[in-house]
N, C-alpha and C positions, 0 to 999 in steps of 0.2 A: 257563373259560367262566362268564359271569355269568347271572343269572336276572332277567328283566324281567316286569312286570305289564301286563295288558291288561284292558279291560272296559268297562262301560257304567253310568251311573247310569240307573235305570228309574224311571218313575212310572206308577202305575195310575189312569187317568182315564176318565170316561165317554166313550163312542163311539157315534154314532147310525149304524145300518145298517139301511137299509130300514124305517125306522119303529121299530126296536127300540133299546134302549139297554142296554149292558153295560159292565161294568168290565174293562178290558184293560190290560195292562202295555205301555208304550211306552218306546223308548229316548229318554232326554232329553239325554244328553251322552255323547260318548265320553270315556272316562278320559284318553286321550292328551292331550286338550286342556286338562285340569285338572291332571294331574300324571303326568309320565313319568319321574320320579326313581326310582333304583334305591337302595332303603334296606331292607337286610335286617332291621334291628331292627323296622321298621314291618311288613314282611312276616310275620315271626314273630308279633309282638304280635297283629296282626289276623287273619291267615289260617293260621298255623302252617307257613308255608314259609320255609325257611332261618332256622329258629328257633333260632340260635345262643345267643341270650339266654336261652332256657329259660322263655318265657312260657307260660301257659295261654292258647292261642289263643281269640279271641272267636268266630270262625266259621270253622271248618277242614272242608274236604272235604265240603261239603254237596252238592256236584254242581250240575248246571244245573237252575234251577227249572223245574218241569213247565210252568209258564205263562209261560215266558221271553218277552220281546218278540221280534218278527219279526228285528230286527237281531241280537240275541243269538244266536238260533237259527241265523241264516244264516252268522254268523261262526264259530261253533263246528262246524257242519257242514263249512264250508270247510276248516277246520284239522284235522278228524278224521283225515285219512290220516297226520298228522305228530304222534304223541302227545308228542313233546318240545316242541311249539309251543302246546300247550294242555292243561295238567295243573293239578291242585289247584283245579279249578273250585269256586267257592263263592260265596255271597252273604250279605249282612247288610243289615238294614233300618235306617232312621233311628231308629225306635223303639229298637232294640237299642243303637245307638250313644249315644243320648241317656241311657241308663242306665248307661253304662260308668263304673267308678271308675277314673279316670286315674292315681289316686295307688296302685293296687294293684301289689305288686312282682312281679317274676318268680318262678317256683316255686323256682328254684335260682340261684346265681351264674351270671353269663355264662360261657359255656365259653371264650370269648376273654379272655385276660389283657389288661387295659388298660394302655396304655404311655404314659408322661408323660416329658417333658423339663423340666428347670428353666430358667426365663427370668427376665429382669429383672422381669416382672410376675407371677411365680409359676409353679406347674406348669402345663404346656400339654399336653392330649391329643394324641398324635401317631399313634396307632394302636390297634387293638383285637385284634390277632392275637397279638402277643407271643411267637410261636413262632419267634424267632430262634435261631441256633445258641447264642448267649451265654446266653440264658434257658434253653434245654434243658440245657445243662451245669451252670448254676447250681442247678437243682431236681434234678438227676440223672436226667434222662429223655432218651430219644432224641427227636429233633425229629420230630413227627408231621405228615404232610402230608395224611392222610385219616383218616376213621374217628372214633369217640367220642374226646374229649378229657377228661382228669381235670378236675374242679373242686376248688377250695380254699375254705375258709370265707371269708365275706364280710370284706373288709378285710385279708386277707393280703397282704403286701408283700415285695417283693425290690428292693433298690436295687443295680444293677449298673452300675458306672461313672457316667455321668451320666444314666442312664436308670431310672425308677422303674416297677416292674410292680406292678399291684395287682388282686387279685380283687374284682370289683364286682357288685352285684345292681341291675339296672335296673328302674325303674317304667316303667309304661305311657306316661306323659307324657314320659319320656326318649326313648322309641322314636317316639311320634307327637306331636311338639311342637305346643302350641297355635297358634303362628305359623309353623309350618313348612309343608312341600310340601303336606300334606293338607288344609291350610285351605281352598283353592279348592274341593275336593270337598265338604268339610263345609258350606261356604257355599251351594254349589249344592243340596245335599240339604236343607238347612234351608229354603231358600226355596221349593222345592217342597212340602215337608211343610206349611209355613204355609198353603199353598193347598189341598192335597189330603189332608193328614193323615199323621201319622208312620209308620203301617203301610202306607202306599201309596207309600212311597219306599224304594227298596233300591239297593244296589250289587252288581253281578255282576262277578266277576273270574276270571281264569285266568292262567297263568304259562308263560314259555317260556324255554328255555335256548339 
């Protein structure tokens, strides 16, 4: 069973109610309309969920904002009876995202061994699990289907037949590519921040299995 992400881009803007003005958070865009891709490297890097690559998460387990928009509150209240449909709830502001060092490496090598095949154009990445029976036998381990997996020093390699297995450490920009599936989200947040301020735009997310 896989893990998916849901959420909203929120913006805090002035609202006039009966002559009074106040700053309130409003849902500006459903995350589904901007990015519905399942990318565990990005989930781990940003929010600490499915963090196989061992990043220091940017914003993990912050919970629902106390001043969340009506749309966020309504959706999370609707999902409350099913904990597996809304967990890991957290949020991050555009100001925080603007300050990220995307060249920062993960804290440890990826717990998944990267798997390459030789092609006429050079090595081609074909997977990130690497826990085939052949690999397990080659390194003297039983094949693990669950639980923590050992890591090896960066750059450790095994050539098994025509497959190269390598221990690698990802950088944040490897997980969240500048021109990748998160670009529409960042573009929307940046546009709102230009109008309302970096601290007045945030992304609220949760996960489901």
